[in-house]
N, C-alpha and C positions, 0 to 999 in steps of 0.2 A: 504494500500500500504506500503510495507516495505521501510525503509530508503534508502537502496542501490538502489532500483529501481527508486526512485525519483532522485537520483544522476545520474543514467544512462540516464534519460530523459532530462538532462540539455543540452543546446546547445553545440555542439562540443564533446559530450561524445563518447566514443568508440562504434563503431557499431559492434554488435555481435548478439548472440541469447538472447532472453528474454523469460521468462517462466511464465505461468499462472497455478496455482494449484487450481482447483475447489474443489477437494476432496482429503484430505491429513491431516497430523497432524496439520498444520496451513495453511488453504487456503489463497491465496494471490498472489501477483506479485513478481517475483524474477529475478534479473539481472544476476545470474550465475547458472550454472548447479549444483554446489556443494550445493548452498542454496536450489535449487529445490529438489535435490535428498534427502536432509535431511528431507524434508516434505513427500516424497512419498515412500521412501525405506522401505519395510516391512509393508506398510499400505495397508490392503486388499481393493481392489476396488478403488485404487487411480486413480484420473482423472486429467491429466495435459497435457500441450502441449507447444511446443516452437514456437516462432515467430521471425521474422527477424528485427522487429523494436519495440521500446517501445510503440509507438502509437497503433500499431496493437494489441499488448498484452493488452493494457489498454481497447481498444474497445471490445476485446473478453471477458475480465473480466466483463465489464459493461453489456454486452449482456447476459452473462451466457449461457452455452450450453443447449439448449433444444434438437433440432434435426438439428442444423446447420451443414452443410458439414464442416469437414469430420467426424463428430462424429457419423453419422448414416451410417455404412458400408452397401453395397448392401446385400440384403437377398439372400440366396441360392435359385436358381430356383427350383420349385417343379418338381418332376419327371413326374407327370401327370398334366400338366398345362391346365386349362380350359380357355375359352374366358373370363369368369368373373374375372379371376385372372390377366389378362394381363392389366397392367396399372390401376388396381383398386383393391378393397378389395375382398377377397374370399367371396363366398356366405354363407359359413358355419361358420362364426364367431358367438360365443355364443351371442344370442340376449339379455341375461340378463347382459352382461358385461357393465361395467361403464367406460367411458372415462373422464379423468380429465385434467385440465389445469389451469394456473394462468396468470395474467397480472399485470404489474407494470409500473406506470408512473414515469419514473426515476428509479434509482436503487442505494440506497433505495428510496422509495417514496410510494404514495398511491397504495396499492396492494389489489387485490381480486382474489378469486379462485372459481371454480365451477366444478360440475360433471354433465355429460350428458349421458343418457342411449344410448347405442350403437344401440340397435334395434329400440327404440322408437323415439330417437332424442329429448326426453323431458329433460329439465333441472331438475335435481333431487335435487340439493342443490347449494347454492351460498352464500359465506360470503365475507364481506368487503364492501367498501374499509377500509383498516387499514394500518398504516405505517409499511412497511416491505420491503422484497426483493423478486425478482422473484423466487429464489431457495426455500426460505421458503414457499412461496405460493404453489409451485409445491409439496413440501413435505407435507404440510397440506392437500392439495387436495387429494393426494394419500392415506394418512392415513384415511381421512374422507370417501373416497370411500371404503376402506377395512373394516372400522368399519360398514358402512352401509350394506355391503354384509354379514358380519359376524353376525350382529344382525338379519338379515332375513334368516340366514343359507343357503346362496346361494354361489356357488363356484366361481362366477366371470367369468373371471378375471377382474382386473382393468388395463386399458391401460393408460400409460403416455408417453409423448415424452421427459421426462427429465431423463437422466442417473444419474444426481446428486441426484434427489429425490429417485430414486431406490436404490442408494448406501446408502443414509441416512436411508431409511426404513430397508434395509437389516441388517444394523449394529445397528439400534435403537439408532442412534447418529447423531446429526447435526454438520456441520462444518462451520456454519455461523459466520461471524465477526461482525454482526450487534450488536451495543451496546445495553445493557439493560438500557433503560432510560424511563422516564415517557411516551413519545409519542410512544414507542415501547412495552409498557407493554401488550397491547392487543394481539399482535402477539406472543410475547414470552410466554404469558399465555397459548395460544392455543398449541404452540410447546411443552411446558412442559407436558400438558395433553396428547398430541399425543404420546410423548415418553413413558409415563407411560402405555398407552394403548398397545403400541407395545411390551413392556417388559412383560406385563401380558397376551398377546395373541400371543404366539409363533406359534400356529397353526392358520393360517389365509389364506384367499383366495390368489390366485396367482397374481403376478404383471407381466405384459408383456410390452415390449417396443413397442410403436407405430411407425412403419416405414414410416415416413412422405414422404420420397422421392418416395416410392412405392405406398402408399395408399392415398396420399393427406393429407391435414391438419387434425389433430385430431378433432373429432366432438365437443369437448369441447372448442376448440380454440375461443378466444375472437374476432378474426378478426381485430386486431389493428396493424398488421405488416405494 
């Protein structure tokens, strides 16, 4: 949390807009548009939002955006919609696709992630718990899924409900503020390995956003909401 934001949360502080930057030069909470703009202007794939109270912004920062409204805009209606697509998943989704998700008790806190086969519903991999954040877990799950498909020479895709993870994978760069300490060494070791893999594997399976509001919870969801 930036110092100015802490001041803005003090009793009697001026009521205006408050900003959360999830993906930007320096992710965090900001009390003015100028501070927020400095983090997102010219930054590809920046992800941020304004709030009317510091408490709402702090809650959004703690929750981190997976697919919460309004981060998941409605999908365009297909021209030839079938009954199977109304209120549910299409029948023709790639059966070998992998869905990934993470769960974190507190943020930061004990974190774990996993991948589940879309067609089979079988858990394909699971790591944790380790001390980390939900965003780092979503990122690691996504890279793990991509590496698994690439190793088996399968096209995927990998579905995730995290725009933050998609942005980090696309740039091969994470924007986490989690400190590198003894109790976070495991998660940061995995992140460093994931970044090396991304930079060495530019040609990799596709990543797609899972539209939760349309298809329901992603199959890899831990069911802890």
